[in-house]
C-alpha positions as CSV (number, residue, x, y, z in Angstrom):
1,M,-208.2,132.6,-123.9
2,S,-204.9,134.3,-123.5
3,A,-203.2,136.3,-126.2
4,S,-200.5,133.6,-126.6
5,E,-203.2,131.0,-127.0
6,Q,-204.9,133.2,-129.6
7,T,-201.8,133.7,-131.6
8,G,-200.4,130.2,-131.0
9,V,-197.1,131.6,-129.7
10,L,-195.8,130.4,-126.4
11,P,-194.3,132.9,-124.0
12,P,-190.5,132.7,-123.3
13,P,-189.6,130.6,-120.3
14,P,-188.8,132.5,-117.2
15,A,-185.2,133.5,-116.6
16,P,-183.5,131.0,-114.2
17,A,-182.8,132.2,-110.8
18,P,-179.1,133.1,-110.2
19,D,-177.1,130.2,-108.7
20,R,-175.9,131.5,-105.4
21,R,-174.1,128.4,-104.4
22,L,-170.4,128.8,-103.7
23,R,-168.3,127.2,-106.4
24,V,-164.6,126.8,-106.1
25,G,-162.6,126.1,-109.3
26,P,-159.5,124.0,-109.5
27,G,-157.2,126.9,-108.8
28,R,-159.2,128.1,-105.9
29,G,-159.3,124.5,-104.6
30,A,-155.6,124.3,-104.4
31,L,-155.5,127.7,-102.7
32,L,-158.0,126.5,-100.2
33,A,-156.1,123.3,-99.5
34,A,-152.9,125.2,-99.0
35,G,-154.5,127.6,-96.6
36,V,-156.0,124.8,-94.5
37,C,-152.7,123.0,-94.4
38,L,-150.7,126.0,-93.4
39,T,-153.3,127.0,-90.7
40,A,-153.0,123.5,-89.2
41,L,-149.2,123.6,-89.5
42,G,-149.0,126.5,-87.1
43,P,-150.2,124.7,-83.9
44,L,-148.5,121.5,-85.2
45,T,-145.2,123.2,-85.3
46,R,-145.7,124.9,-81.9
47,F,-146.9,121.9,-79.9
48,Y,-145.4,118.9,-81.7
49,I,-142.5,119.7,-84.0
50,A,-140.8,122.3,-81.8
51,P,-140.7,120.1,-78.7
52,Q,-139.1,117.4,-80.8
53,L,-136.4,119.7,-82.0
54,I,-135.7,121.8,-79.0
55,V,-133.7,119.2,-77.0
56,A,-130.1,118.7,-76.0
57,P,-127.8,118.1,-79.0
58,T,-125.9,114.8,-79.4
59,D,-123.0,116.1,-81.6
60,I,-121.7,118.8,-79.2
61,Y,-118.0,119.7,-79.0
62,Q,-117.1,122.4,-76.5
63,T,-114.1,123.4,-74.4
64,T,-114.4,125.4,-71.2
65,T,-111.6,127.0,-69.3
66,L,-111.5,128.2,-65.7
67,V,-108.5,129.8,-63.9
68,A,-107.7,130.0,-60.2
69,A,-105.1,132.6,-59.1
70,G,-103.3,132.3,-55.8
71,A,-104.2,128.6,-55.4
72,T,-102.7,126.0,-53.1
73,Y,-102.1,122.3,-54.0
74,F,-100.0,119.4,-53.0
75,D,-97.5,118.3,-55.6
76,Q,-97.5,114.5,-55.2
77,G,-94.4,114.1,-57.4
78,A,-92.3,116.5,-55.4
79,L,-94.1,115.7,-52.1
80,K,-94.5,119.3,-51.2
81,T,-97.2,122.0,-50.9
82,V,-97.2,124.7,-53.6
83,R,-98.8,128.0,-52.7
84,G,-99.6,131.1,-54.7
85,A,-99.9,129.1,-57.9
86,T,-102.1,129.8,-60.9
87,L,-104.1,126.7,-61.8
88,T,-105.9,126.2,-65.1
89,Y,-108.9,123.9,-65.4
90,T,-109.7,122.7,-69.0
91,G,-112.9,120.7,-69.6
92,T,-113.7,119.3,-73.0
93,V,-117.1,117.8,-73.9
94,R,-117.7,115.7,-76.9
95,G,-121.1,114.3,-77.9
96,A,-121.5,110.6,-78.7
97,P,-124.2,110.4,-81.3
98,G,-123.7,106.7,-81.8
99,S,-124.6,105.9,-78.2
100,S,-127.4,108.5,-78.0
101,T,-131.1,108.0,-78.8
102,G,-134.0,110.2,-79.5
103,D,-134.7,110.6,-75.8
104,T,-131.2,110.2,-74.3
105,A,-128.0,112.2,-75.1
106,V,-124.6,110.8,-74.3
107,W,-121.7,113.2,-73.7
108,D,-118.1,112.3,-72.9
109,S,-116.1,114.7,-70.7
110,F,-112.3,115.0,-70.3
111,S,-111.0,117.5,-67.7
112,A,-107.5,118.4,-66.5
113,L,-106.3,120.7,-63.7
114,E,-102.8,122.0,-64.3
115,D,-100.2,124.3,-63.0
116,L,-99.0,125.5,-66.5
117,D,-96.2,127.6,-65.0
118,R,-94.5,124.6,-63.4
119,G,-95.6,122.0,-65.9
120,T,-97.5,120.0,-63.2
121,R,-100.7,118.2,-63.8
122,V,-102.7,118.2,-60.6
123,T,-105.7,116.1,-61.5
124,L,-107.1,114.3,-64.5
125,S,-110.6,113.0,-64.9
126,T,-113.0,111.4,-67.4
127,Q,-116.7,111.1,-67.3
128,R,-119.5,109.8,-69.5
129,F,-122.9,111.5,-69.0
130,A,-126.2,110.0,-70.2
131,F,-129.2,112.2,-69.6
132,D,-132.7,113.0,-70.8
133,R,-132.5,115.4,-73.7
134,R,-135.4,117.5,-72.4
135,T,-135.1,117.4,-68.6
136,G,-131.3,117.0,-68.3
137,R,-131.8,114.3,-65.7
138,L,-128.8,111.9,-65.5
139,S,-129.3,108.2,-65.9
140,T,-127.1,105.1,-65.6
141,C,-127.6,103.8,-69.1
142,C,-125.4,103.9,-72.2
143,G,-122.1,103.2,-70.4
144,A,-122.4,106.2,-68.0
145,A,-119.2,106.2,-65.9
146,L,-116.8,108.3,-63.8
147,D,-113.2,107.7,-64.4
148,G,-114.1,104.5,-66.2
149,D,-116.2,103.2,-63.2
150,T,-119.7,102.3,-64.5
151,R,-120.8,101.4,-61.0
152,V,-120.9,105.0,-60.0
153,R,-124.6,106.2,-59.8
154,Q,-125.0,109.6,-61.4
155,E,-128.2,111.5,-60.6
156,G,-129.7,115.0,-60.8
157,L,-128.5,117.4,-63.4
158,G,-125.1,117.2,-65.0
159,L,-123.7,119.5,-67.7
160,F,-127.0,120.2,-69.4
161,W,-129.7,122.3,-67.8
162,P,-133.3,122.1,-69.0
163,I,-134.4,124.6,-71.6
164,G,-136.8,126.9,-69.9
165,V,-135.3,126.4,-66.5
166,D,-137.5,127.6,-63.6
167,R,-136.7,129.8,-60.6
168,A,-136.5,126.7,-58.4
169,D,-134.0,124.4,-56.7
170,Y,-132.4,121.6,-58.7
171,P,-130.3,118.6,-57.7
172,L,-126.9,119.0,-59.3
173,Y,-124.4,116.1,-59.5
174,D,-121.0,116.7,-57.9
175,S,-118.3,114.4,-59.2
176,G,-116.0,115.1,-56.2
177,T,-118.5,113.5,-53.8
178,R,-120.2,111.3,-56.4
179,R,-123.7,112.5,-55.4
180,A,-126.2,115.2,-56.1
181,W,-126.5,118.3,-53.9
182,P,-129.1,121.1,-54.2
183,A,-128.4,124.0,-56.5
184,R,-130.6,126.7,-55.1
185,Y,-132.1,129.5,-57.1
186,A,-130.5,132.7,-55.7
187,G,-131.7,135.5,-58.0
188,Q,-131.1,137.1,-61.4
189,D,-128.0,138.8,-62.8
190,T,-127.0,140.2,-66.2
191,V,-124.0,138.4,-67.7
192,E,-122.6,139.4,-71.0
193,G,-125.9,141.3,-71.7
194,I,-128.0,138.2,-71.0
195,R,-130.5,138.0,-68.1
196,T,-129.6,134.9,-66.2
197,Y,-130.8,132.9,-63.3
198,R,-128.1,132.4,-60.5
199,F,-127.9,129.0,-58.8
200,V,-125.7,128.3,-55.8
201,Q,-124.6,124.9,-54.6
202,H,-122.9,124.2,-51.3
203,V,-121.1,120.9,-50.8
204,P,-120.1,120.6,-47.1
205,P,-116.8,118.9,-46.1
206,T,-117.5,115.3,-47.1
207,K,-115.2,112.3,-46.7
208,V,-114.4,110.9,-50.1
209,G,-111.6,108.4,-49.4
210,T,-108.7,107.4,-47.4
211,V,-105.0,107.4,-48.1
212,P,-103.6,104.2,-46.5
213,A,-100.2,105.5,-45.7
214,M,-99.4,109.2,-45.4
215,P,-96.0,110.4,-44.0
216,R,-96.6,111.9,-40.6
217,S,-94.4,114.9,-41.3
218,L,-96.6,115.9,-44.2
219,L,-99.6,116.0,-41.9
220,G,-97.6,118.2,-39.4
221,L,-97.3,115.4,-36.9
222,P,-94.1,114.4,-35.1
223,A,-91.9,112.1,-37.2
224,G,-92.1,108.4,-36.4
225,H,-89.9,105.4,-37.1
226,G,-90.6,102.2,-38.9
227,E,-94.3,101.4,-39.1
228,D,-95.1,104.7,-37.2
229,A,-93.5,106.8,-40.0
230,A,-96.8,106.8,-42.0
231,V,-100.4,106.8,-40.9
232,P,-103.7,106.6,-42.7
233,A,-105.4,109.9,-43.6
234,D,-109.0,110.6,-44.5
235,R,-109.6,112.8,-47.5
236,Y,-112.4,115.5,-47.2
237,Y,-113.8,117.4,-50.2
238,A,-115.8,120.6,-50.1
239,A,-117.1,123.1,-52.7
240,D,-119.2,126.2,-53.3
241,V,-120.4,126.5,-56.8
242,T,-122.2,129.4,-58.5
243,I,-123.8,128.9,-61.9
244,W,-125.4,131.5,-64.1
245,V,-127.9,129.9,-66.6
246,D,-129.8,131.5,-69.4
247,P,-133.4,130.4,-68.7
248,R,-134.4,130.6,-72.4
249,T,-131.8,128.0,-73.5
250,G,-130.4,126.2,-70.4
251,V,-126.9,127.3,-71.4
252,T,-124.5,127.9,-68.6
253,V,-123.1,131.4,-69.3
254,D,-120.8,131.7,-66.3
255,R,-119.4,129.5,-63.5
256,H,-117.5,130.2,-60.3
257,Q,-116.3,127.3,-58.2
258,K,-114.4,127.3,-54.9
259,V,-112.9,123.9,-54.1
260,S,-110.9,122.5,-51.2
261,T,-109.5,119.0,-50.4
262,V,-108.0,118.4,-47.0
263,L,-106.3,115.3,-45.5
264,H,-106.8,114.6,-41.8
265,G,-104.8,112.2,-39.8
266,P,-106.1,109.6,-37.3
267,G,-108.5,111.2,-34.8
268,G,-108.4,114.4,-36.7
269,R,-104.8,115.0,-35.7
270,G,-102.6,116.4,-38.4
271,T,-103.8,118.2,-41.5
272,L,-102.6,118.6,-45.1
273,V,-104.3,121.0,-47.6
274,A,-104.2,119.0,-50.8
275,A,-106.0,121.6,-52.8
276,D,-107.5,125.1,-52.2
277,M,-108.6,127.1,-55.3
278,D,-111.1,129.6,-56.5
279,L,-111.8,128.8,-60.1
280,R,-113.4,131.4,-62.4
281,M,-114.4,131.2,-66.0
282,T,-112.2,133.2,-68.5
283,P,-113.8,136.2,-70.2
284,K,-113.4,134.7,-73.6
285,V,-115.2,131.5,-72.7
286,R,-117.9,133.5,-71.0
287,A,-118.4,135.6,-74.2
288,D,-118.4,132.5,-76.4
289,L,-121.0,130.8,-74.3
290,A,-123.2,134.0,-74.3
291,D,-123.0,134.0,-78.1
292,K,-124.0,130.4,-78.2
293,S,-126.9,131.0,-76.0
294,R,-128.1,133.9,-78.1
295,D,-128.0,131.7,-81.2
296,S,-129.9,129.0,-79.4
297,A,-132.5,131.5,-78.2
298,L,-133.1,132.7,-81.7
299,T,-133.7,129.2,-83.0
300,I,-136.1,128.4,-80.1
301,T,-138.0,131.6,-80.8
302,L,-138.3,130.7,-84.5
303,L,-139.6,127.2,-83.7
304,R,-141.9,128.2,-80.9
305,T,-143.3,131.5,-82.0
306,V,-142.3,133.0,-85.4
307,L,-142.9,129.9,-87.6
308,P,-146.2,128.8,-86.0
309,L,-147.6,132.4,-86.2
310,A,-146.4,132.9,-89.8
311,A,-147.8,129.5,-90.9
312,S,-151.2,130.1,-89.3
313,G,-151.3,133.7,-90.5
314,V,-150.5,132.9,-94.1
315,G,-152.9,129.9,-94.0
316,L,-155.8,132.1,-92.8
317,L,-155.1,134.6,-95.5
318,L,-155.0,131.9,-98.2
319,T,-158.2,130.3,-96.9
320,A,-160.0,133.7,-96.8
321,A,-158.8,134.5,-100.4
322,A,-160.1,131.1,-101.7
323,L,-163.5,131.5,-100.0
324,L,-164.2,135.2,-100.5
325,R,-163.2,135.7,-104.2
326,P,-165.7,133.2,-105.7
327,R,-168.5,134.7,-103.6
328,R,-167.7,138.2,-104.8
329,R,-167.7,136.9,-108.4
330,A,-171.1,135.3,-107.8
331,Q,-172.5,138.5,-106.4
332,Q,-171.2,140.5,-109.4
333,Q,-172.9,138.0,-111.8
334,A,-176.1,138.3,-109.8
335,R,-176.2,142.0,-110.5
């Protein structure tokens, strides 16, 4: 018989083993939930939210100016050729949010080529671009038109280059010939402190129309009489375009464009230079576009890199804090 039985006093129950299970209180639960959510938000921002936001805008308003010194053009009002002129090209682009969608942006363009010194407007053009907000590829939807003609098929790239443009060749739409020609990757240059990709497009002399009756004298042909005083003339257009694009943003930082339009009489006899110019972007416009590209690059970096890493990093820290602190407390109690 044990001593406890002899005395009639039962021994104290054994001490319960320490509870080593992880317990998370209400405060720690909220901390854990926040950590898990932020950790998941990082890849969600990088792979879903960022691609939805990094697209062509629909509410753009932008004016671009190029100037050609020593240009030649035919003044239709005065019926004479003007040489050594300074021509100014002004292009204004305005977004059309009401006609745009989540996938398609619609921009309206108004452009004018003028001899400001003589008060002469050489050409005037309007264009509506409809294009994929991610790839920049033109489409024929949403009232896309050139000079009001919706039958014109626009293809390739227009004013917007894709964000993250590659060192590759791209089809680039040319309104003068109403078709796309290759813009070939030609190397890298630094423009306004930005590393850019240089693309070069060559548009060979292409017949774009016919003038039904052109005075023979203007074509350099012997003067005629009556019905022979005027002859039909074919209009040929050619261009060499160089574009510098920031690959981070797709923004065109600089543009250089040589353009010529020549009229040829019947059988190629007789010629009139209707336009011959070397257009270059003004320094102010180039600097403004560079600033715009830098701002866009900062936004893209925040959405693609900074915010995802920050969200995931903070989320992991909160998760670790929620899981490790209760365990340390349990270990302290066990001691």
